[in-house]
Wavefront OBJ file of the C-alpha trace (Angstrom):
o trace
v -4.980 -3.908 -9.584
v -6.602 -3.059 -6.079
v -10.265 -3.563 -5.671
v -13.040 -4.286 -2.632
v -12.807 -7.537 -1.047
v -15.673 -8.982 -1.756
v -16.100 -10.209 2.253
v -16.026 -6.193 2.882
v -18.218 -5.626 -0.087
v -21.723 -4.149 1.039
v -24.879 -5.096 -0.628
v -28.375 -4.116 -0.833
v -29.963 -1.322 1.561
v -26.016 -1.221 3.256
v -24.998 -0.086 0.266
v -27.542 2.318 -0.379
v -27.475 4.013 2.808
v -23.487 4.325 1.854
v -24.155 6.032 -1.205
v -26.480 8.210 0.223
v -23.602 9.599 2.609
v -21.385 10.843 -0.744
v -22.210 13.622 -2.699
v -20.059 13.601 -6.082
v -18.760 17.065 -7.542
v -17.434 17.633 -10.598
v -14.517 20.265 -10.898
v -11.960 21.586 -13.501
v -8.498 21.411 -13.181
v -5.636 22.612 -15.475
v -5.160 18.993 -16.576
v -9.567 18.437 -17.431
v -11.681 17.229 -15.623
v -11.293 16.080 -12.102
v -13.977 13.551 -10.729
v -14.652 14.132 -6.978
v -16.171 12.217 -4.530
v -17.026 14.011 -1.349
v -18.425 12.854 2.029
v -19.738 15.947 3.530
v -19.679 16.827 7.356
v -22.480 16.594 9.399
v -21.238 18.702 11.648
v -19.406 22.574 11.039
v -16.864 21.684 9.128
v -13.415 21.810 10.914
v -10.815 19.036 9.330
v -10.608 17.927 5.891
v -9.597 14.724 5.128
v -8.040 13.455 0.999
v -7.514 10.156 0.230
v -6.676 8.502 -2.789
v -7.579 5.251 -3.948
v -5.277 2.154 -5.362
v -4.907 1.892 -9.180
v -7.555 0.232 -11.031
v -10.146 1.669 -8.645
v -12.173 4.690 -8.133
v -13.029 7.348 -5.555
v -16.491 6.466 -4.822
v -15.858 2.338 -4.788
v -12.609 3.125 -2.244
v -13.981 6.064 -0.111
v -17.482 4.761 0.383
v -16.056 1.362 1.527
v -13.464 3.127 3.736
v -15.407 5.439 5.582
v -17.941 3.210 6.555
v -15.526 0.048 7.474
v -16.086 -0.739 11.449
v -14.042 0.183 14.083
v -13.861 -2.445 16.982
v -16.920 -0.457 19.074
v -18.859 -0.979 16.039
v -18.530 2.806 14.976
v -16.936 4.147 11.573
v -14.933 7.256 10.897
v -17.499 9.008 9.539
v -19.022 8.525 12.918
v -16.068 9.520 14.699
v -15.023 12.148 13.303
v -18.593 14.087 12.362
v -17.162 17.632 11.402
v -14.608 15.900 8.957
v -14.699 16.771 5.029
v -14.045 13.696 2.852
v -12.577 13.874 -0.198
v -11.606 10.861 -2.141
v -10.702 11.810 -5.976
v -10.646 9.315 -8.918
v -7.794 9.294 -10.816
v -8.194 9.751 -14.473
v -7.294 6.923 -17.336
v -3.764 6.409 -17.925
v -2.214 3.507 -20.330
v -0.608 0.722 -18.402
v 2.567 -0.668 -20.107
v 2.028 -3.643 -18.186
v -1.614 -4.211 -19.607
v -0.968 -3.711 -23.151
v -1.430 0.172 -22.907
v -4.824 -0.476 -21.817
v -6.371 2.827 -20.474
v -7.191 2.169 -16.502
v -7.720 4.748 -13.480
v -3.912 4.997 -12.067
v -2.225 7.955 -10.339
v 1.044 6.990 -12.498
v 2.439 4.115 -14.881
v 4.579 1.845 -13.192
v 5.560 -1.734 -14.810
v 6.380 -3.480 -11.597
v 5.552 -2.950 -8.411
v 8.158 -5.023 -6.861
v 10.853 -4.257 -9.197
v 10.525 -0.766 -9.360
v 14.026 0.109 -11.408
v 12.853 -1.561 -14.726
v 11.230 1.275 -16.542
v 10.849 3.522 -13.450
v 10.822 6.342 -15.849
v 7.284 5.455 -16.902
v 6.007 6.996 -13.253
v 7.291 10.354 -13.585
v 4.654 12.111 -15.529
v 1.710 10.822 -13.306
v 3.718 11.499 -10.481
v 4.064 15.605 -11.542
v 0.490 15.544 -12.467
v -0.897 13.833 -9.074
v 1.440 15.788 -6.869
v 0.213 19.420 -8.368
v -3.536 17.987 -8.395
v -3.047 16.991 -4.607
v -1.438 20.405 -4.137
v -4.304 22.099 -5.863
v -6.910 20.351 -3.744
v -5.005 21.129 -0.674
v -4.526 24.781 -1.359
v -8.507 24.901 -2.214
v -9.214 23.672 1.066
v -6.510 26.381 2.610
v -8.483 28.954 0.741
v -11.938 27.764 2.361
v -10.560 28.456 5.525
v -9.385 25.324 6.875
v -6.017 25.713 8.098
v -2.972 23.309 6.418
v -2.991 21.502 10.404
v -6.365 20.512 9.934
v -5.647 19.287 6.567
v -5.102 14.857 6.244
v -4.221 13.637 3.193
v -2.743 9.903 2.513
v -4.260 6.722 0.266
v -4.167 2.790 -0.406
v -2.128 1.269 -2.330
v -0.918 3.272 -5.241
v -2.534 5.985 -3.858
v -0.319 5.634 -0.921
v 2.707 5.978 -3.370
v 1.035 9.063 -5.092
v 0.260 10.907 -1.983
v 3.536 10.313 -0.091
v 5.475 11.386 -2.758
v 2.887 14.455 -2.767
v 3.675 15.139 0.742
v 7.067 15.322 0.392
v 7.145 17.873 -2.039
v 4.698 19.978 -0.517
v 5.691 23.639 1.330
v 4.259 23.713 4.489
v 3.087 21.022 7.165
v 0.322 19.361 6.729
v -2.052 17.968 9.959
v -1.466 14.334 9.205
v -0.656 11.721 6.832
v -2.180 8.374 6.427
v -0.745 5.232 4.099
v -2.011 1.400 3.758
v -0.229 -0.948 1.684
v 1.668 1.292 -0.335
v 5.352 2.391 -0.982
v 7.809 5.263 -1.304
v 8.528 5.427 -5.566
v 12.179 6.049 -6.062
v 12.747 5.562 -2.249
v 16.093 3.743 -3.168
v 17.693 7.035 -4.469
v 16.510 8.905 -1.210
v 18.195 5.951 0.760
v 21.545 6.499 -1.258
v 21.526 10.118 -0.509
v 20.508 9.910 3.051
v 23.264 6.960 3.572
v 26.322 7.553 1.162
v 28.032 4.818 0.327
v 31.486 4.156 2.391
v 32.284 0.939 1.347
v 36.143 -0.314 1.354
v 36.794 3.336 2.899
v 36.207 4.957 -0.142
v 35.012 8.395 0.068
v 32.805 8.057 -3.177
v 32.018 11.010 -5.040
v 33.384 13.381 -2.102
v 35.376 15.655 -4.054
v 37.129 16.493 -0.836
v 39.041 12.874 -0.101
v 42.626 13.518 0.020
v 45.183 12.697 -2.820
v 48.275 11.569 -1.884
v 49.365 15.136 -2.914
v 47.229 16.866 -0.643
v 48.543 14.672 2.290
v 51.585 16.567 2.429
v 50.166 19.895 2.172
v 51.102 22.257 5.404
v 48.627 22.359 8.130
v 47.600 25.890 6.798
v 46.283 24.538 3.876
v 44.554 21.695 5.149
v 42.377 24.458 7.452
v 41.507 26.335 4.444
v 40.354 22.980 3.026
v 38.675 22.009 6.051
v 36.956 25.341 5.697
v 35.976 24.860 2.430
v 34.392 21.285 2.717
v 32.290 22.739 5.689
v 31.046 25.343 2.888
v 30.400 22.896 0.104
v 28.170 20.769 2.534
v 24.790 19.973 1.760
v 22.363 18.712 4.217
v 21.251 15.272 3.291
v 17.711 15.505 3.895
v 17.277 18.835 2.403
v 19.190 16.932 -0.991
v 17.032 13.953 -0.764
v 14.027 16.102 -0.691
v 15.201 17.900 -3.734
v 16.101 14.719 -5.660
v 12.161 14.060 -5.477
v 11.342 17.442 -6.659
v 13.815 17.844 -9.420
v 12.608 14.323 -10.309
v 9.051 15.558 -11.230
v 10.319 19.430 -12.488
v 8.831 20.565 -9.497
v 10.621 23.582 -7.960
v 12.538 23.636 -4.882
v 12.177 26.100 -2.091
v 14.633 28.823 -2.012
v 15.154 28.443 2.001
v 16.378 25.326 3.684
v 13.659 24.722 6.060
v 11.238 21.954 5.207
v 8.114 22.325 7.330
v 6.200 19.209 5.598
v 8.754 16.936 7.467
v 6.866 17.616 10.358
v 3.756 16.071 9.621
v 2.899 12.920 11.443
v 2.581 9.907 9.684
v 0.727 6.436 9.660
v 1.811 3.684 7.682
v 0.044 0.322 7.913
v 0.926 -3.209 5.952
v -0.322 -6.536 5.620
v 2.724 -8.979 6.446
v 0.848 -11.251 3.586
v 0.627 -9.026 0.976
v 1.477 -10.150 -2.380
v 0.965 -7.169 -4.397
v 3.567 -4.887 -2.807
v 5.633 -6.720 -0.419
v 5.612 -5.813 3.361
v 9.176 -4.901 2.674
v 8.460 -1.940 0.102
v 6.413 -0.781 3.165
v 9.214 -0.900 5.600
v 11.582 0.597 3.010
v 9.228 3.789 3.035
v 8.629 3.995 7.095
v 12.740 3.909 6.737
v 12.993 6.635 4.377
v 10.920 8.237 6.413
v 12.269 8.192 9.666
v 15.829 9.041 8.032
v 14.299 12.534 6.859
v 13.072 13.288 10.224
v 9.536 12.038 10.164
v 7.612 10.668 13.004
v 6.076 8.114 11.970
v 3.697 5.761 13.344
v 3.884 2.054 11.916
v 1.852 -1.202 12.473
v 2.283 -4.387 10.375
v -0.752 -6.973 10.307
v 0.107 -10.297 10.677
v -2.997 -12.050 8.992
v -3.413 -9.449 6.395
v -2.922 -9.485 2.570
v -3.468 -6.425 0.090
v -6.107 -4.019 2.061
v -6.243 -2.967 5.143
v -7.248 -4.408 8.516
v -10.660 -4.016 9.858
v -11.070 -3.401 12.910
v -7.772 -3.092 13.969
v -6.399 -0.790 11.069
v -9.780 1.350 11.623
v -9.262 1.695 15.118
v -5.143 2.559 14.825
v -6.259 5.262 12.564
v -8.753 6.365 14.516
v -6.658 6.908 17.693
v -4.041 8.180 14.998
v -6.361 11.129 13.453
v -7.357 11.595 17.501
v -4.410 12.426 18.311
v -3.842 14.968 15.610
v -6.886 16.688 15.909
v -7.711 16.874 19.909
v -4.096 17.700 20.750
l 1 2 3 4 5 6 7 8 9 10 11 12 13 14 15 16 17 18 19 20 21 22 23 24 25 26 27 28 29 30 31 32 33 34 35 36 37 38 39 40 41 42 43 44 45 46 47 48 49 50 51 52 53 54 55 56 57 58 59 60 61 62 63 64 65 66 67 68 69 70 71 72 73 74 75 76 77 78 79 80 81 82 83 84 85 86 87 88 89 90 91 92 93 94 95 96 97 98 99 100 101 102 103 104 105 106 107 108 109 110 111 112 113 114 115 116 117 118 119 120 121 122 123 124 125 126 127 128 129 130 131 132 133 134 135 136 137 138 139 140 141 142 143 144 145 146 147 148 149 150 151 152 153 154 155 156 157 158 159 160 161 162 163 164 165 166 167 168 169 170 171 172 173 174 175 176 177 178 179 180 181 182 183 184 185 186 187 188 189 190 191 192 193 194 195 196 197 198 199 200 201 202 203 204 205 206 207 208 209 210 211 212 213 214 215 216 217 218 219 220 221 222 223 224 225 226 227 228 229 230 231 232 233 234 235 236 237 238 239 240 241 242 243 244 245 246 247 248 249 250 251 252 253 254 255 256 257 258 259 260 261 262 263 264 265 266 267 268 269 270 271 272 273 274 275 276 277 278 279 280 281 282 283 284 285 286 287 288 289 290 291 292 293 294 295 296 297 298 299 300 301 302 303 304 305 306 307 308 309 310 311 312 313 314 315 316 317 318 319 320 321 322 323 324 325 326
């Protein structure tokens, strides 16, 4: 579970000052009650940033510490972006199979983060619900007058995984994505679709692989087959996104355009992370690269499972400035 490191935990008056900035709102959703902890902007509202906490944590704990963590100049993201509305939802309690079905705050259940193929079906229901929840929050902000291009989503650890999946299933481009110490669920299937196996020269599941009989066909027949093959061809990027949507029973778009892939992405990960190994972060980065995203990747050599203060705060600040001041 992803808790607040003692070294980063505020205390006394500093903690109270931070909590004074948080205004918890309660809204009703199709899945029951969803607790949102919202930090309202001190200037005119022009940007909304929605971030999801890690497994076993909650919105106030994660959000309070994140937006008040110092940059190298001694400032904070809250101060640097006064027109931003920050939203930190709290995941509902789900029974965790790994912990003998103990109910904990988690966006989806998972048995082994570093061996996701084992009991991978456990992830599906939660990913479906969390995707719908996050899309609903985005649509609400758009309805309140904030353009999609001024909405940033993301999260830490499992919150990164869930929000990244939701981004890939969204219908339009967002302003940006911020992921910390996370991974992409079902990434191996995305990789397989983007890079089909051609081991030993076999054409795998390609139904147009030539047989001995076909090799003797006339040139005219071969031309007809080539035309048929082109007509049957599928864009692997479209198919990869389609798989992710099908996996959570989410509707595909009718057109092949995928504007969400134009969303700028920041991913940060600690090299010493023992909970979510850096290889999973690299796998997510590579999958996003293959899908055509513009990915900013930062690896912190002396960091475990958290975000790096002040280095990563600086990098996130620069990433947001590049998006919002362009």
